[in-house]
PLY file of the C-alpha trace (Angstrom):
ply
format ascii 1.0
element vertex 143
property float x
property float y
property float z
element edge 142
property int vertex1
property int vertex2
end_header
-0.02 -0.15 0.01
1.88 3.08 -1.34
1.39 6.90 -1.12
-0.91 6.79 -3.98
-3.46 4.50 -2.48
-3.59 5.41 0.94
-5.46 8.69 1.79
-4.19 8.58 5.28
-0.50 8.20 4.28
-1.14 10.90 1.79
-2.51 13.08 4.40
0.35 12.42 7.26
2.89 12.80 4.53
1.88 16.23 3.40
1.40 17.25 6.97
4.68 16.27 7.72
6.10 18.10 4.73
4.50 21.22 5.78
5.62 21.14 9.27
9.23 20.59 8.06
8.90 23.85 6.05
7.72 25.48 9.08
10.61 24.23 11.19
13.06 25.39 8.62
11.61 28.81 8.32
11.81 28.87 12.13
15.39 27.84 12.22
16.22 30.42 9.54
15.04 33.13 11.55
16.42 31.83 14.76
19.83 31.28 13.28
19.58 34.49 10.90
20.12 32.13 7.91
19.20 34.16 4.86
19.66 31.54 2.31
17.76 28.89 4.37
14.96 31.61 4.77
14.67 32.14 1.03
14.71 28.57 0.35
11.89 27.74 2.87
9.82 30.62 1.64
10.16 29.17 -1.82
8.54 25.72 -0.64
5.69 27.56 0.83
4.28 28.90 -2.60
2.51 25.58 -3.39
0.63 25.71 -0.13
-0.31 29.24 -0.42
-1.66 28.22 -3.97
-3.58 25.21 -2.69
-4.89 27.27 0.54
-6.43 29.83 -1.82
-3.85 32.67 -0.74
-3.75 34.31 -3.82
-1.87 37.36 -2.93
0.97 35.30 -1.09
0.94 32.89 -3.94
1.42 35.63 -6.47
3.91 37.85 -4.61
5.90 35.42 -2.78
7.92 34.45 -6.15
8.51 38.10 -6.80
9.70 38.48 -3.21
12.33 35.82 -3.49
13.43 36.86 -7.07
14.15 40.31 -5.88
15.95 38.94 -2.99
18.07 36.58 -4.94
18.88 39.60 -7.33
20.27 41.93 -4.47
23.60 39.96 -4.56
24.41 41.48 -7.98
22.09 44.53 -7.82
22.67 45.79 -4.10
25.70 43.94 -2.95
25.92 46.08 0.45
22.25 45.23 1.18
22.89 41.70 0.44
25.79 41.41 2.73
23.66 43.00 5.31
21.07 40.42 5.20
23.66 37.75 4.80
25.16 38.71 8.26
21.32 38.43 9.71
19.93 41.87 9.37
16.67 40.50 8.22
15.97 39.42 12.05
16.64 40.93 15.55
19.03 39.21 17.90
17.36 39.12 21.49
20.94 38.62 23.14
24.27 38.86 21.74
25.69 36.29 24.08
23.11 33.64 23.13
22.60 31.52 19.98
19.35 30.63 18.37
17.54 33.74 19.62
17.06 35.71 16.79
13.18 36.64 16.06
11.62 38.11 13.14
11.43 42.11 13.11
7.53 42.08 13.52
7.79 39.96 16.54
10.59 41.92 18.09
8.36 45.12 17.70
5.35 43.27 19.34
7.47 42.10 22.15
9.18 45.65 22.79
7.71 48.71 21.38
3.91 47.60 21.46
4.32 46.00 25.12
4.98 49.78 26.16
1.84 50.99 24.24
0.08 48.10 26.09
1.26 49.45 29.34
-0.11 52.84 28.38
-3.32 51.26 27.39
-3.57 49.48 30.46
-2.82 52.58 32.53
-5.69 54.52 30.65
-8.12 51.59 31.31
-7.23 51.70 34.92
-7.83 55.60 34.93
-10.86 55.35 33.13
-12.05 52.54 35.68
-11.43 54.89 38.39
-13.17 57.73 36.86
-16.31 55.55 35.75
-16.53 54.34 39.57
-18.34 57.70 39.94
-20.99 56.86 37.22
-24.28 55.89 38.11
-26.13 53.00 36.05
-27.84 55.48 34.11
-24.39 57.02 33.16
-25.11 60.45 34.90
-22.11 61.68 37.08
-22.46 60.90 41.00
-20.22 62.91 43.16
-17.35 60.98 44.62
-16.33 60.97 48.14
-12.94 62.63 48.49
-10.69 60.71 50.84
0 1
1 2
2 3
3 4
4 5
5 6
6 7
7 8
8 9
9 10
10 11
11 12
12 13
13 14
14 15
15 16
16 17
17 18
18 19
19 20
20 21
21 22
22 23
23 24
24 25
25 26
26 27
27 28
28 29
29 30
30 31
31 32
32 33
33 34
34 35
35 36
36 37
37 38
38 39
39 40
40 41
41 42
42 43
43 44
44 45
45 46
46 47
47 48
48 49
49 50
50 51
51 52
52 53
53 54
54 55
55 56
56 57
57 58
58 59
59 60
60 61
61 62
62 63
63 64
64 65
65 66
66 67
67 68
68 69
69 70
70 71
71 72
72 73
73 74
74 75
75 76
76 77
77 78
78 79
79 80
80 81
81 82
82 83
83 84
84 85
85 86
86 87
87 88
88 89
89 90
90 91
91 92
92 93
93 94
94 95
95 96
96 97
97 98
98 99
99 100
100 101
101 102
102 103
103 104
104 105
105 106
106 107
107 108
108 109
109 110
110 111
111 112
112 113
113 114
114 115
115 116
116 117
117 118
118 119
119 120
120 121
121 122
122 123
123 124
124 125
125 126
126 127
127 128
128 129
129 130
130 131
131 132
132 133
133 134
134 135
135 136
136 137
137 138
138 139
139 140
140 141
141 142
């Protein structure tokens, strides 16, 4: 019973292939390996097509082609990307700790914004404690 005959085997084989691509993408980002990143991104294109992700299917090959042309068209930019400038290293002392730039943004800058948002929410809660159920202002007792 081969792959062509067993639907279950076909499913698990496809699942393992896609999981392997995801793991290679993760490793490329963690290790700041630009060539592995491009190769793994290329392998995602058939999944975008099958999944109906038309914009990803259309523009991913363009992205890969432009990145591969950088070596001849923009050698300085290519060297920067080869040295890991497409990810953010969380700690210079450790290996395998790079993250994509959007994830680094969420973990740092946006965290500060969330703290401000939480502070505003707490301030609103403190102010809104003085509102009655019909939303009219009730004088608050001063302490």
